[in-house]
C-alpha positions in Angstrom: 4.9 14.9 38.5 7.1 15.3 35.4 5.1 14.1 32.4 7.3 12.2 29.8 7.1 13.8 26.6 6.2 11.7 23.5 8.7 11.2 20.9 7.5 10.2 17.5 9.0 7.2 15.8 9.7 6.9 12.2 10.3 3.4 10.9 10.3 2.3 7.3 11.1 -0.9 4.9 11.4 -1.5 1.4 11.0 -5.1 -0.9 11.6 -5.3 -4.3 9.0 -8.1 -5.8 8.9 -9.4 -9.7 6.0 -9.7 -11.6 5.8 -11.7 -14.8 4.2 -8.9 -17.0 4.9 -6.1 -19.2 5.2 -3.0 -17.1 2.0 -1.3 -19.1 -0.2 -4.2 -17.5 1.4 -4.4 -13.9 1.8 -0.9 -12.6 -1.9 0.1 -12.9 -2.5 -3.0 -10.6 -1.1 -1.0 -7.8 -3.8 1.8 -8.3 -6.4 2.0 -5.6 -9.2 0.4 -7.6 -7.2 -1.9 -9.7 -6.0 -3.6 -6.6 -9.3 -5.5 -6.1 -8.5 -7.6 -9.1 -5.5 -9.5 -7.0 -6.0 -8.3 -3.5 -8.5 -10.4 -1.7 -10.6 -8.5 0.4 -9.6 -5.0 -0.8 -12.8 -2.7 -0.9 -11.9 0.5 -1.0 -15.1 3.4 -0.9 -14.5 6.4 -2.9 -14.5 10.0 -1.5 -13.0 12.3 -4.1 -13.6 12.6 -6.8 -16.7 11.2 -7.8 -15.6 8.2 -10.4 -12.9 5.7 -9.7 -9.8 7.1 -11.1 -6.6 7.6 -10.3 -4.7 11.1 -9.8 -3.3 13.1 -7.2 -5.6 14.0 -4.6 -7.8 10.9 -5.2 -9.1 10.2 -1.7 -10.6 6.9 -0.4 -11.2 4.8 2.8 -10.7 1.3 4.1 -12.1 -0.4 7.1 -9.3 -0.3 9.6 -7.3 -3.6 10.9 -7.0 -3.5 14.5 -9.8 -2.5 17.1 -8.2 1.0 17.9 -8.6 1.9 14.5 -11.9 1.7 12.7 -11.1 3.6 9.5 -8.0 4.2 7.2 -8.0 7.4 5.1 -5.9 7.3 2.2 -4.8 9.8 -0.1 -2.7 9.7 -3.4 0.2 12.1 -2.7 2.2 11.1 -6.1 1.0 9.8 -9.2 3.8 9.9 -12.1 2.1 7.2 -14.7 5.1 8.4 -16.9 7.7 7.1 -14.3 5.6 4.1 -13.0 5.3 5.8 -9.7 2.6 6.2 -7.0 2.6 7.1 -3.6 -0.3 7.0 -0.9 -0.7 8.9 2.1 -2.7 6.8 4.9 -3.7 8.2 8.2 -5.7 7.3 11.5 -6.0 9.2 14.8 -2.8 7.4 16.2 -0.4 7.5 13.1 0.1 8.2 9.0 2.5 6.2 6.7 3.2 6.2 3.1 3.2 3.6 0.7 5.5 4.0 -2.3 5.5 1.7 -5.3 8.0 2.5 -8.2 7.7 -0.1 -11.2 10.6 -0.7 -13.6 11.2 -3.0 -16.6 13.2 -6.0 -16.1 13.3 -7.7 -19.3 10.7 -8.0 -22.2 8.0 -9.6 -19.8 8.8 -8.9 -16.3 8.4 -6.1 -14.1 10.3 -5.3 -10.9 8.3 -3.3 -8.1 10.0 -1.4 -5.3 7.6 -1.2 -2.5 8.4 1.1 0.4 6.5 1.6 3.6 7.3 4.4 6.1 5.4 4.9 9.2 5.2 8.0 11.8 3.6 7.6 15.2 1.3 10.7 16.1 1.5 9.1 19.9 2.7 6.2 22.0 -0.1 3.9 20.8 0.6 4.9 17.0 4.6 4.1 17.5 3.5 0.8 18.9 0.9 -0.2 15.6 3.5 0.8 13.2 5.8 -1.8 14.7 3.6 -4.4 14.6 2.0 -3.3 11.2 5.3 -3.1 9.6 6.3 -6.6 11.0 3.1 -7.8 9.8 3.3 -6.3 6.5 6.9 -7.7 5.6 6.3 -11.1 7.5 6.6 -12.3 3.8 8.8 -9.8 2.3 6.1 -9.0 0.2 6.3 -12.0 -1.7 2.7 -12.5 -0.8 1.7 -9.8 -3.2 4.3 -11.2 -5.7 2.2 -14.3 -5.8 -1.2 -12.4 -5.5 -0.5 -10.3 -8.8 1.4 -13.1 -10.8 -1.6 -15.2 -10.2 -4.1 -12.6 -11.0 -2.2 -12.1 -14.1 -1.8 -15.7 -15.4 -5.5 -16.5 -14.5 -7.6 -13.2 -14.4 -8.7 -14.6 -11.0 -8.0 -13.4 -7.1 -5.6 -15.5 -5.0 -7.4 -16.8 -2.4 -5.1 -17.9 0.4 -6.4 -21.0 2.1 
């Protein structure tokens, strides 16, 4: 019997969202722990370092979102606050992906955030999960993120979807 060789798939997608706020206030909201302020249910568990801080190497975990993956392991792989750039490397036993956020000024009081997800499967299941995850993440083209962050900046509260 001839075994079919596994072929890893790489898929990527980007969106730009517009945030009504100065870049100095907006960029930090894409930090691992600041995201709690606007993302309903976001609850990272710090692994490294010993205090919640943003720097290259900061490592944390979150609960998985599907039954085949109970935990996501996250690492800040790039952190360039002077360029308003952060990148996360996220992994499970089936796949890994990067999330890259680059913020730029757009006028005096608006920030545009370019967000790119790039997934790579480590096995056939990972390839399938990646396709589903990318579709789910971009079902609103990240306008749900835009709405939640703008709501937080306006009210100081987390947007709760009904």
